[in-house]
N, CA, C and O atoms as a MOPAC input file, in Angstrom:
PM7 MOZYME 1SCF
protein

 N   -214.72800 1   114.97200 1     3.75600 1
 C   -213.74600 1   113.76100 1     3.89700 1
 C   -214.19700 1   112.47200 1     4.52700 1
 O   -215.09200 1   112.46300 1     5.37200 1
 N   -213.50300 1   111.24400 1     4.06800 1
 C   -214.02400 1   110.09200 1     4.45800 1
 C   -213.52800 1   109.70300 1     5.75700 1
 O   -212.46700 1   110.20900 1     6.12400 1
 N   -214.11900 1   108.89200 1     6.50600 1
 C   -213.83400 1   108.51900 1     7.74600 1
 C   -212.59000 1   107.70700 1     7.83000 1
 O   -212.21900 1   106.90700 1     6.97200 1
 N   -212.03900 1   107.96300 1     8.83900 1
 C   -210.64500 1   107.46300 1     9.21600 1
 C   -210.60700 1   106.45500 1    10.51000 1
 O   -210.70100 1   106.89800 1    11.65400 1
 N   -210.46400 1   105.08500 1    10.22900 1
 C   -210.25100 1   104.35800 1    11.62800 1
 C   -208.92900 1   104.13600 1    11.77200 1
 O   -208.02800 1   103.97700 1    10.94800 1
 N   -208.96400 1   104.15800 1    13.41600 1
 C   -207.50200 1   103.89800 1    14.09400 1
 C   -207.62400 1   102.64400 1    14.76000 1
 O   -208.54900 1   102.53500 1    15.56600 1
 N   -206.75400 1   101.54100 1    14.54500 1
 C   -206.70200 1   100.61900 1    15.68400 1
 C   -205.60600 1   100.94000 1    16.75200 1
 O   -204.58100 1   101.52000 1    16.39300 1
 N   -205.77800 1   100.60600 1    17.95100 1
 C   -204.82400 1   100.82100 1    19.04200 1
 C   -204.85200 1    99.61500 1    19.69800 1
 O   -205.84100 1    98.88600 1    19.76800 1
 N   -203.36500 1    99.31800 1    20.36000 1
 C   -203.37600 1    98.07200 1    21.18000 1
 C   -202.13700 1    98.50700 1    22.00600 1
 O   -201.28500 1    99.28400 1    21.57600 1
 N   -202.11700 1    97.86600 1    23.37000 1
 C   -201.03100 1    98.25500 1    24.13200 1
 C   -200.71400 1    96.85100 1    24.84100 1
 O   -201.59800 1    96.00300 1    24.96200 1
 N   -199.41200 1    96.65100 1    25.30000 1
 C   -199.12700 1    95.45200 1    26.03100 1
 C   -198.60000 1    96.21600 1    27.56400 1
 O   -197.87000 1    97.20600 1    27.60800 1
 N   -199.11000 1    95.55900 1    28.65500 1
 C   -198.48900 1    96.24700 1    29.90800 1
 C   -198.06100 1    94.82000 1    30.69900 1
 O   -198.16900 1    93.64000 1    30.36500 1
 N   -197.51800 1    95.48900 1    31.91900 1
 C   -196.34100 1    94.45500 1    32.78800 1
 C   -197.27400 1    93.65900 1    33.61600 1
 O   -196.82300 1    92.74900 1    34.31000 1
 N   -198.89400 1    94.00300 1    33.59400 1
 C   -199.42800 1    92.98300 1    34.32900 1
 C   -201.13600 1    93.23700 1    33.77400 1
 O   -201.34900 1    93.71900 1    32.66200 1
 N   -202.00400 1    92.93300 1    34.49300 1
 C   -203.45000 1    93.23500 1    34.03600 1
 C   -204.07500 1    93.99100 1    35.28300 1
 O   -205.29500 1    94.09500 1    35.16200 1
 N   -203.67000 1    94.43800 1    36.21900 1
 C   -204.21100 1    95.22300 1    37.22800 1
 C   -204.13700 1    96.71400 1    36.90500 1
 O   -204.03700 1    97.45100 1    37.88700 1
 N   -204.16700 1    97.26100 1    35.75500 1
 C   -204.37900 1    98.58400 1    35.25800 1
 C   -203.15100 1    99.48400 1    35.69200 1
 O   -202.17800 1    99.20500 1    36.39200 1
 N   -203.55100 1   100.78100 1    34.97700 1
 C   -202.25000 1   101.69600 1    35.22300 1
 C   -202.11100 1   102.28500 1    36.49600 1
 O   -201.18000 1   103.08600 1    36.58500 1
 N   -202.71700 1   102.11800 1    37.39200 1
 C   -202.34900 1   102.51100 1    39.16500 1
 C   -201.34700 1   101.38200 1    39.33400 1
 O   -200.56800 1   101.65200 1    40.24800 1
 N   -201.12800 1   100.32100 1    38.81900 1
 C   -200.44000 1    99.10700 1    39.17600 1
 C   -199.35100 1    98.82100 1    38.28600 1
 O   -198.19300 1    98.74900 1    38.69900 1
 N   -199.70600 1    98.63500 1    36.93900 1
 C   -198.58500 1    98.06400 1    36.07800 1
 C   -198.56000 1    99.16700 1    35.07000 1
 O   -199.29800 1   100.15000 1    35.01800 1
 N   -197.42000 1    98.77200 1    34.15200 1
 C   -197.17800 1   100.14400 1    33.36300 1
 C   -197.38900 1    99.46700 1    31.67800 1
 O   -197.20400 1    98.31400 1    31.28900 1
 N   -197.77300 1   100.50500 1    31.03400 1
 C   -197.87700 1   100.29300 1    29.59200 1
 C   -196.41700 1   100.30900 1    28.96900 1
 O   -195.68100 1   101.29400 1    28.92300 1
 N   -196.13100 1    99.01800 1    28.49300 1
 C   -194.83400 1    98.95100 1    27.84500 1
 C   -194.51800 1    98.83600 1    26.37200 1
 O   -193.37200 1    98.90900 1    25.92900 1
 N   -195.55700 1    98.65800 1    25.67200 1
 C   -195.73700 1    98.82500 1    24.20600 1
 C   -197.02000 1    99.32800 1    23.82400 1
 O   -198.05100 1    99.07500 1    24.44800 1
 N   -196.94300 1   100.18000 1    22.59800 1
 C   -198.22100 1   100.68600 1    21.86800 1
 C   -197.89400 1   100.49000 1    20.52800 1
 O   -196.75800 1   100.53400 1    20.05500 1
 N   -199.18600 1   100.21800 1    19.79000 1
 C   -199.18100 1    99.83400 1    18.34700 1
 C   -200.37000 1   100.78600 1    18.02400 1
 O   -201.32000 1   100.85600 1    18.80400 1
 N   -200.33000 1   101.41500 1    17.04200 1
 C   -201.34100 1   102.03300 1    16.52500 1
 C   -201.36300 1   101.99500 1    14.98100 1
 O   -200.26900 1   101.99800 1    14.41700 1
 N   -202.37000 1   101.96400 1    14.31200 1
 C   -202.53100 1   101.45700 1    12.97700 1
 C   -203.78300 1   101.97700 1    12.19100 1
 O   -204.81300 1   101.72100 1    12.81400 1
 N   -203.99000 1   102.59900 1    11.06700 1
 C   -204.68100 1   103.03300 1    10.13600 1
 C   -205.21500 1   102.27700 1     8.80900 1
 O   -206.27900 1   102.39600 1     8.20200 1
 N   -204.02300 1   101.41000 1     8.56800 1
 C   -204.21000 1   100.44100 1     7.53200 1
 C   -202.78800 1    99.45800 1     7.60100 1
 O   -201.71800 1    99.79300 1     8.11000 1
 N   -203.05100 1    98.37500 1     7.05000 1
 C   -201.98800 1    97.53000 1     6.96000 1
 C   -200.59000 1    98.22500 1     6.49200 1
 O   -199.55600 1    97.73900 1     6.95200 1
 N   -200.52400 1    99.03500 1     5.84200 1
 C   -199.24400 1   100.00700 1     5.46600 1
 C   -199.07400 1   100.89700 1     6.07800 1
 O   -198.13100 1   101.57400 1     5.66600 1
 N   -199.79000 1   101.44500 1     7.33800 1
 C   -199.59700 1   102.44600 1     8.15800 1
 C   -199.44300 1   102.11300 1     9.48500 1
 O   -200.51900 1   102.17300 1    10.08000 1
 N   -198.43400 1   101.75700 1    10.23200 1
 C   -198.47700 1   101.17200 1    11.42700 1
 C   -197.35700 1   101.98400 1    12.49400 1
 O   -196.19700 1   102.00300 1    12.08400 1
 N   -197.56000 1   102.48000 1    13.48500 1
 C   -196.66700 1   102.71600 1    14.44100 1
 C   -196.49800 1   101.70800 1    15.82700 1
 O   -197.47400 1   101.26200 1    16.43200 1
 N   -195.34500 1   101.48800 1    16.13500 1
 C   -195.15900 1   100.27400 1    17.18400 1
 C   -193.94400 1   100.90600 1    17.86800 1
 O   -192.94200 1   101.23200 1    17.23100 1
 N   -194.07000 1   101.06700 1    19.19000 1
 C   -192.89200 1   101.45400 1    20.00900 1
 C   -192.96600 1   100.65900 1    21.50000 1
 O   -193.96900 1   100.61700 1    22.21300 1
 N   -191.80600 1   100.11100 1    21.76100 1
 C   -191.87200 1    99.72500 1    23.25300 1
 C   -191.58600 1   101.01600 1    24.09200 1
 O   -191.08300 1   102.01100 1    23.57100 1
 N   -191.90700 1   100.95800 1    25.32500 1
 C   -191.77800 1   102.26700 1    26.11100 1
 C   -191.00700 1   101.78900 1    27.42300 1
 O   -191.40900 1   100.88700 1    28.15700 1
 N   -190.10500 1   102.35900 1    27.56700 1
 C   -189.10300 1   102.32800 1    28.72000 1
 C   -189.24700 1   102.83200 1    30.07500 1
 O   -189.61200 1   104.00200 1    30.19900 1
 N   -188.95900 1   101.95000 1    31.37800 1
 C   -188.99400 1   102.34500 1    32.32100 1
 C   -187.87600 1   101.90700 1    33.18800 1
 O   -187.51800 1   100.73900 1    33.03700 1
 N   -187.18700 1   102.71200 1    34.16700 1
 C   -186.15900 1   102.23600 1    35.41800 1
 C   -186.63800 1   101.21100 1    36.18800 1
 O   -185.93000 1   100.25600 1    36.50700 1
 N   -187.99200 1   101.35300 1    36.57200 1
 C   -188.39800 1   100.61700 1    37.64500 1
 C   -189.91900 1   100.31800 1    37.15600 1
 O   -190.47200 1   101.21600 1    36.52200 1
 N   -190.68600 1    99.02300 1    37.42900 1
 C   -191.90600 1    98.81000 1    37.01800 1
 C   -192.46800 1    97.63100 1    38.32700 1
 O   -191.75700 1    97.05800 1    39.15300 1
 N   -193.73600 1    97.55300 1    38.17800 1
 C   -194.14500 1    96.11300 1    38.85800 1
 C   -194.78400 1    95.40100 1    37.72600 1
 O   -195.45600 1    95.84000 1    36.79300 1
 N   -194.37200 1    94.06100 1    38.06600 1
 C   -195.06000 1    93.17600 1    36.93200 1
 C   -195.62200 1    91.74600 1    37.29200 1
 O   -195.46600 1    91.19900 1    38.38400 1
 N   -196.24900 1    91.26400 1    36.29300 1
 C   -196.89700 1    90.01900 1    36.65800 1
 C   -196.08900 1    88.97000 1    35.81700 1
 O   -195.90900 1    89.11500 1    34.60800 1
 N   -195.68700 1    88.06600 1    36.42600 1
 C   -194.84500 1    87.36300 1    35.38900 1
 C   -195.24500 1    86.49800 1    34.08900 1
 O   -194.63900 1    86.07800 1    33.10400 1
 N   -196.65100 1    86.43700 1    34.60600 1
 C   -197.22200 1    85.67800 1    33.29200 1
 C   -197.35300 1    86.52200 1    32.10100 1
 O   -197.05600 1    86.18700 1    30.95400 1
 N   -197.89800 1    87.81300 1    32.54100 1
 C   -198.01800 1    88.92100 1    31.58400 1
 C   -196.65000 1    88.97000 1    30.62600 1
 O   -196.70100 1    88.77800 1    29.41100 1
 N   -195.38400 1    89.26600 1    31.37700 1
 C   -194.39300 1    89.26300 1    30.86700 1
 C   -193.82300 1    88.18400 1    30.01000 1
 O   -193.19400 1    88.37300 1    28.96900 1
 N   -194.09000 1    87.10400 1    30.51900 1
 C   -193.83700 1    85.75700 1    29.42800 1
 C   -194.80800 1    85.97300 1    28.17500 1
 O   -194.26600 1    86.00000 1    27.07000 1
 N   -196.04400 1    86.11100 1    28.24000 1
 C   -197.12400 1    86.20200 1    27.30800 1
 C   -196.33600 1    87.26900 1    26.25300 1
 O   -196.07200 1    86.86400 1    25.12100 1
 N   -196.00600 1    88.50600 1    26.61900 1
 C   -195.58000 1    89.28000 1    25.62200 1
 C   -194.18600 1    89.31400 1    25.30800 1
 O   -193.76400 1    90.05200 1    24.41700 1
 N   -193.30000 1    88.42500 1    26.10500 1
 C   -192.05600 1    88.48000 1    25.54600 1
 C   -191.08500 1    89.26600 1    26.02700 1
 O   -189.97100 1    89.22000 1    25.50500 1
 N   -191.30600 1    89.97900 1    26.93000 1
 C   -190.66700 1    91.24000 1    27.43500 1
 C   -189.55700 1    90.76300 1    28.63200 1
 O   -189.86200 1    90.06600 1    29.60000 1
 N   -188.32600 1    91.24600 1    28.37300 1
 C   -187.31900 1    90.96000 1    29.44300 1
 C   -187.14900 1    92.37700 1    30.09900 1
 O   -187.57100 1    93.39600 1    29.55200 1
 N   -186.49600 1    92.37100 1    31.32100 1
 C   -186.25100 1    93.81900 1    32.01200 1
 C   -185.11400 1    94.29700 1    31.37700 1
 O   -184.67600 1    95.31900 1    31.90600 1
 N   -184.49300 1    93.89400 1    30.41500 1
 C   -183.50000 1    94.49900 1    29.71400 1
 C   -184.20700 1    95.26500 1    28.44300 1
 O   -183.95400 1    96.44200 1    28.18500 1
 N   -184.96700 1    94.59900 1    27.80900 1
 C   -185.70900 1    95.12200 1    26.79100 1
 C   -186.60600 1    96.47300 1    27.29500 1
 O   -186.62400 1    97.46200 1    26.56200 1
 N   -187.31800 1    96.47000 1    28.52700 1
 C   -188.02800 1    97.36300 1    28.95800 1
 C   -187.02400 1    98.67600 1    29.42200 1
 O   -187.44700 1    99.83200 1    29.44400 1
 N   -185.78800 1    98.34200 1    29.74500 1
 C   -184.68900 1    99.45100 1    30.30600 1
 C   -184.33500 1   100.00100 1    28.92200 1
 O   -184.16000 1   101.21500 1    28.81100 1
 N   -184.23300 1    99.30200 1    27.99900 1
 C   -183.59700 1   100.00900 1    26.57300 1
 C   -184.52900 1   100.57300 1    25.72700 1
 O   -184.21600 1   101.12200 1    24.67000 1
 N   -185.77700 1   100.45500 1    26.18100 1
 C   -186.65000 1   101.30500 1    25.50100 1
 C   -186.82300 1   102.64000 1    25.59000 1
 O   -186.75100 1   103.09500 1    26.73100 1
 N   -187.09800 1   103.64400 1    24.41900 1
 C   -187.45800 1   105.12000 1    24.83600 1
 C   -188.51700 1   105.36600 1    26.15200 1
 O   -189.33800 1   104.54400 1    26.55900 1
 N   -188.28600 1   106.62300 1    26.66000 1
 C   -189.13500 1   106.60300 1    27.87800 1
 C   -190.38800 1   107.36300 1    27.43400 1
 O   -190.30600 1   108.12400 1    26.47000 1
 N   -191.41400 1   107.21300 1    28.01400 1
 C   -192.82500 1   107.46300 1    27.74300 1
 C   -193.22900 1   108.67100 1    26.99900 1
 O   -194.03200 1   108.67500 1    26.06600 1
 N   -192.46600 1   109.94100 1    27.59900 1
 C   -192.58700 1   111.25300 1    26.82200 1
 C   -191.87700 1   111.10000 1    25.51000 1
 O   -192.26700 1   111.86000 1    24.62400 1
 N   -191.01000 1   110.35300 1    25.24200 1
 C   -190.57600 1   110.36400 1    23.88300 1
 C   -191.45200 1   109.65500 1    22.79900 1
 O   -191.71900 1   110.06800 1    21.67000 1
 N   -191.82500 1   108.52700 1    23.38700 1
 C   -192.81200 1   107.67000 1    22.63900 1
 C   -194.21800 1   108.46500 1    22.47700 1
 O   -194.92800 1   108.14400 1    21.52500 1
 N   -194.60200 1   109.36200 1    23.25100 1
 C   -195.68500 1   110.03700 1    23.13700 1
 C   -195.58200 1   111.18600 1    22.24200 1
 O   -196.54000 1   111.54700 1    21.55900 1
 N   -194.53600 1   111.72600 1    22.22700 1
 C   -194.14200 1   112.70700 1    21.13000 1
 C   -194.00300 1   112.14100 1    19.88000 1
 O   -194.66000 1   112.67700 1    18.98800 1
 N   -193.26500 1   111.12500 1    19.56600 1
 C   -193.29400 1   110.31200 1    18.19600 1
 C   -194.78200 1   109.90200 1    17.81500 1
 O   -195.11700 1   110.16200 1    16.66000 1
 N   -195.65600 1   109.33200 1    18.59200 1
 C   -196.80600 1   108.96100 1    18.23000 1
 C   -197.59000 1   110.19100 1    17.84400 1
 O   -198.19900 1   110.14800 1    16.77500 1
 N   -197.64900 1   111.27500 1    18.57700 1
 C   -198.30600 1   112.45600 1    18.29700 1
 C   -197.97300 1   113.00300 1    16.77200 1
 O   -198.83100 1   113.28200 1    15.93600 1
 N   -196.47300 1   113.10200 1    16.58200 1
 C   -196.26500 1   113.37000 1    15.17300 1
 C   -196.65900 1   112.41300 1    14.08200 1
 O   -196.94900 1   112.83300 1    12.96200 1
 N   -196.67300 1   111.21400 1    14.36700 1
 C   -197.04000 1   110.11000 1    13.42200 1
 C   -198.65200 1   110.54300 1    13.08400 1
 O   -199.07800 1   110.79200 1    11.95600 1
 N   -199.35200 1   110.56600 1    14.20700 1
 C   -200.66800 1   110.70200 1    13.69000 1
 C   -201.00400 1   112.01600 1    13.11800 1
 O   -201.88200 1   112.10800 1    12.26000 1
 N   -200.40400 1   112.95500 1    13.51400 1
 C   -200.65800 1   114.38100 1    12.89200 1
 C   -200.28400 1   114.30700 1    11.53100 1
 O   -200.72800 1   115.11000 1    10.71000 1
 N   -199.35300 1   113.23400 1    11.17700 1
 C   -198.94100 1   113.11800 1     9.65000 1
 C   -199.81300 1   112.36400 1     8.81600 1
 O   -200.14500 1   112.68200 1     7.67400 1
 N   -200.18600 1   111.29500 1     9.47300 1
 C   -200.99200 1   110.20200 1     8.87600 1
 C   -202.35300 1   110.07500 1     8.74700 1
 O   -203.02300 1   109.44100 1     7.93100 1
 N   -202.73300 1   110.93100 1     9.88300 1
 C   -204.31900 1   110.77200 1    10.25400 1
 C   -205.14200 1   112.34500 1    10.37600 1
 O   -206.24900 1   112.64000 1     9.92500 1
 N   -204.23000 1   113.15400 1    11.10200 1
 C   -205.23900 1   114.36500 1    11.29900 1
 C   -204.49100 1   115.38500 1    10.42000 1
 O   -205.22800 1   116.08500 1     9.72600 1
 N   -203.18400 1   115.59800 1    10.32000 1
 C   -202.84000 1   116.77700 1     9.66900 1
 C   -202.55800 1   117.84800 1    10.55800 1
 O   -202.98000 1   117.65000 1    11.69700 1
 N   -201.85100 1   119.13800 1    10.33500 1
 C   -201.49500 1   119.91300 1    11.12600 1
 C   -202.60200 1   120.94000 1    11.41600 1
 O   -202.38800 1   121.74700 1    12.32200 1
 N   -203.65800 1   120.99000 1    10.80400 1
 C   -204.54000 1   121.78500 1    11.03900 1
 C   -205.45800 1   121.50400 1    11.94100 1
 O   -206.32600 1   122.35200 1    12.14900 1
 N   -205.47100 1   120.29300 1    12.65400 1
 C   -206.52000 1   119.75100 1    13.42400 1
 C   -205.89700 1   119.40500 1    14.80600 1
 O   -204.67000 1   119.32100 1    14.86200 1
 N   -206.48900 1   119.23900 1    15.69600 1
 C   -206.04500 1   118.70300 1    17.15700 1
 C   -206.58600 1   117.29400 1    17.02600 1
 O   -207.40000 1   116.88400 1    16.19900 1
 N   -205.98300 1   116.63400 1    17.99400 1
 C   -206.17600 1   115.23700 1    18.35400 1
 C   -207.28300 1   115.01600 1    19.46700 1
 O   -207.33500 1   115.85200 1    20.36900 1
 N   -208.07300 1   114.07100 1    19.47200 1
 C   -209.07500 1   113.93800 1    20.26500 1
 C   -208.94800 1   112.36100 1    20.64700 1
 O   -209.20300 1   111.48500 1    19.82100 1
 N   -208.56100 1   112.10500 1    21.87300 1
 C   -208.62600 1   110.72400 1    22.38900 1
 C   -209.99100 1   109.96200 1    22.66800 1
 O   -210.57300 1   110.27900 1    23.70500 1
 N   -210.46600 1   109.16000 1    21.99800 1
 C   -211.76500 1   108.58300 1    22.28200 1
 C   -211.60100 1   107.05700 1    22.65800 1
 O   -210.57000 1   106.43700 1    22.39600 1
 N   -212.74200 1   106.47400 1    23.32100 1
 C   -212.42900 1   105.01600 1    23.28600 1
 C   -212.64800 1   104.65600 1    24.99900 1
 O   -212.88800 1   105.52300 1    25.84000 1
 N   -212.53400 1   103.47000 1    25.23200 1
 C   -212.65600 1   102.80100 1    26.69500 1
 C   -211.32700 1   103.00600 1    27.20900 1
 O   -210.29400 1   102.85500 1    26.55700 1
 N   -211.40400 1   103.33300 1    28.32400 1
 C   -210.04600 1   103.80300 1    29.29700 1
 C   -208.89900 1   104.48800 1    28.78300 1
 O   -207.75200 1   104.32700 1    29.19900 1
 N   -209.24100 1   105.23600 1    27.89100 1
 C   -208.36100 1   105.99000 1    27.08300 1
 C   -207.64400 1   107.13700 1    28.24700 1
 O   -206.54500 1   107.60700 1    27.95400 1
 N   -208.17600 1   107.46600 1    29.28800 1
 C   -207.45900 1   108.38000 1    30.38900 1
 C   -206.38900 1   107.68600 1    30.92700 1
 O   -205.45300 1   108.30600 1    31.43100 1
 N   -206.41700 1   106.04500 1    30.86800 1
 C   -205.15800 1   105.54100 1    31.45300 1
 C   -204.01200 1   105.58500 1    30.40900 1
 O   -202.90300 1   105.19000 1    30.77200 1
 N   -204.17000 1   105.98400 1    29.27900 1
 C   -203.05200 1   106.33600 1    28.25500 1
 C   -202.34600 1   107.87700 1    28.36500 1
 O   -201.27900 1   108.25500 1    27.88100 1
 N   -202.99400 1   108.37000 1    28.89900 1
 C   -202.78200 1   110.05200 1    28.92900 1
 C   -202.05300 1   110.39100 1    30.28600 1
 O   -201.77600 1   111.55800 1    30.56200 1

């Protein structure tokens, strides 16, 4: 089976990491034609004003987004369909992956 590479990017409400700021958007791609992007919603969060301006997120946009558990389930289904297939499990690898789990 040929190697499959996956690109992952996330936007957060600030730069102090997941113990302080929240992941508010995740994007995953395996090719230019296979892209998953979703905002992640919260009722309350801590933010850095500069980070929010750079990403272009408003409080209304964050509150309107689906909750993290919904995005997690959608991303899992997308990855299972596009990358792994039903017969294999998903293994997260990379720098600071524990912050996403």
